[in-house]
C-alpha positions, -999 to 999 in steps of 0.1 A, spaced: -160 418 226 -188 404 241 -188 376 260 -213 358 243 -197 365 208 -169 349 227 -184 316 235 -199 317 201 -163 319 185 -151 290 205 -180 272 196 -174 274 161 -137 267 168 -145 239 184 -170 224 154 -141 232 127 -117 212 146 -138 182 152 -147 187 113 -107 187 104 -103 155 129 -132 139 113 -116 144 81 -82 134 93 -93 103 105 -119 97 77 -88 103 51 -68 73 70 -100 47 66 -88 10 52 -124 6 43 -144 36 32 -139 62 7 -160 90 -9 -158 75 -44 -147 44 -61 -137 10 -48 -115 4 -19 -104 -29 -8 -83 -37 26 -93 -75 27 -111 -99 2 -139 -121 19 -128 -154 9 -134 -194 19 -99 -201 2 -65 -198 21 -53 -171 -3 -30 -139 9 -15 -112 -8 22 -102 -1 22 -64 -12 51 -40 -6 55 -7 -7 83 19 -22 110 12 -43 125 0 -65 158 -1 -50 195 -9 -67 204 -25 -36 174 -41 -22 149 -51 -52 174 -78 -59 172 -94 -28 138 -91 -19 134 -113 -57 160 -136 -49 139 -144 -17 102 -149 -36 120 -164 -63 137 -193 -43 102 -198 -25 75 -192 -57 63 -167 -43 45 -138 -67 40 -108 -46 25 -72 -57 49 -43 -57 35 -6 -53 60 14 -69 66 54 -63 72 67 -102 103 84 -94 123 55 -81 112 36 -110 123 60 -133 158 65 -113 158 25 -112 143 14 -141 165 -20 -141 154 -32 -110 118 -25 -120 121 -45 -153 135 -73 -128 99 -70 -110 83 -73 -142 104 -103 -155 96 -123 -123 59 -125 -129 51 -98 -99 20 -73 -101 31 -35 -101 8 -8 -87 10 26 -88 22 41 -52 22 82 -68 53 98 -81 70 117 -53 51 98 -22 36 131 -9 2 129 14 -23 131 -13 -54 138 11 -54 173 1 -43 174 -34 -61 191 -61 -71 176 -92 -44 185 -117 -19 171 -91 -35 143 -83 -34 134 -121 -1 142 -126 14 119 -96 -8 94 -111 0 94 -146 36 101 -145 39 68 -123 16 50 -149 42 61 -179 71 49 -153 57 13 -150 49 9 -186 85 18 -193 97 -8 -176 74 -34 -197 44 -42 -173 13 -43 -191 -10 -57 -160 -40 -38 -147 -22 -9 -124 -39 -5 -89 -34 22 -66 -21 27 -31 -23 58 -15 11 73 1 3 69 41 -28 56 35 -39 92 28 -73 101 5 -105 123 8 -121 139 -21 -96 147 -52 -80 114 -51 -106 89 -49 -129 109 -73 -99 106 -101 -97 71 -96 -131 64 -97 -134 87 -129 -108 60 -142 -123 26 -125 -92 25 -103 -92 2 -73 -78 20 -41 -56 -14 -22 -52 -9 13 -43 -35 41 -51 -56 69 -20 -69 80 5 -39 90 33 -52 111 61 -23 112 35 1 125 39 -18 161 75 0 173 78 -26 198 82 -55 173 96 -33 136 127 -39 145 127 -72 154 124 -100 128 111 -129 143 82 -108 159 74 -91 129 71 -126 114 50 -136 142 24 -108 138 17 -118 104 12 -157 107 -10 -151 136 -33 -122 123 -34 -133 86 -68 -143 75 -82 -158 39 -79 -128 20 -56 -108 40 -32 -81 21 -2 -77 40 18 -47 34 54 -43 43 84 -19 34 116 -36 22 135 -17 -3 157 6 24 184 1 45 166 10 76 139 -22 68 164 -48 73 143 -64 99 115 -69 78 140 -86 47 151 -107 74 113 -110 85 102 -122 45 115 -159 44 94 -160 79 64 -153 70 64 -172 39 72 -203 55 50 -196 85 23 -185 63 24 -216 43 25 -239 73 -11 -226 82 -22 -235 48 -17 -200 31 -13 -195 -8 8 -168 -20 -17 -145 -48 -10 -114 -65 -37 -84 -58 -51 -87 -87 -55 -127 -83 -69 -122 -45 -97 -98 -59 -109 -127 -84 -113 -149 -55 -140 -126 -42 
């Protein structure tokens, strides 16, 4: 192989790596996607905020989280996986009974960025069916697992007039505070703005710090004058 050929091949590989790298970054964007509506935060003059929880429901931890919310009069939005909803249907029904919003977080919680159209549809529709079986009758918004989406997923959502819900406050993504309830709460209280969407994971044993931070977050944001609403209510404030 000639030197010119080798250089050309290396340049081609470099360009491919750049494209793939760009695609990876684009797939994680909280504010941009190829098709349909994506929402990470709502621009509003009102001091309203949406508290959202990913994954679950859980036999052990759903009742604990619901008790915290009930005691403080907060309505939240739960993005549930289809598989866990089917396995823990009574706990999903508790969420519905308490008047919270439920969103779709896929069936298997797999990375959907490179999924084909048929698998994307299956992941979403099976989860929709599980959510309806729990008795939820409202609009079912969608949150991508790991926040990843590229082509087939946003195209499906756009064709079905479904909103992609992301977030702008994510305290658990910082390893130095993820295991400290007080630090988690402090981060959320300091970084929340009008129209913010807060994401937390509270349905597993490993998220004890997040569950402990929850009442601190609610109380702290209320002291700042924020009102808690569901994502649907937040969108209505645009």
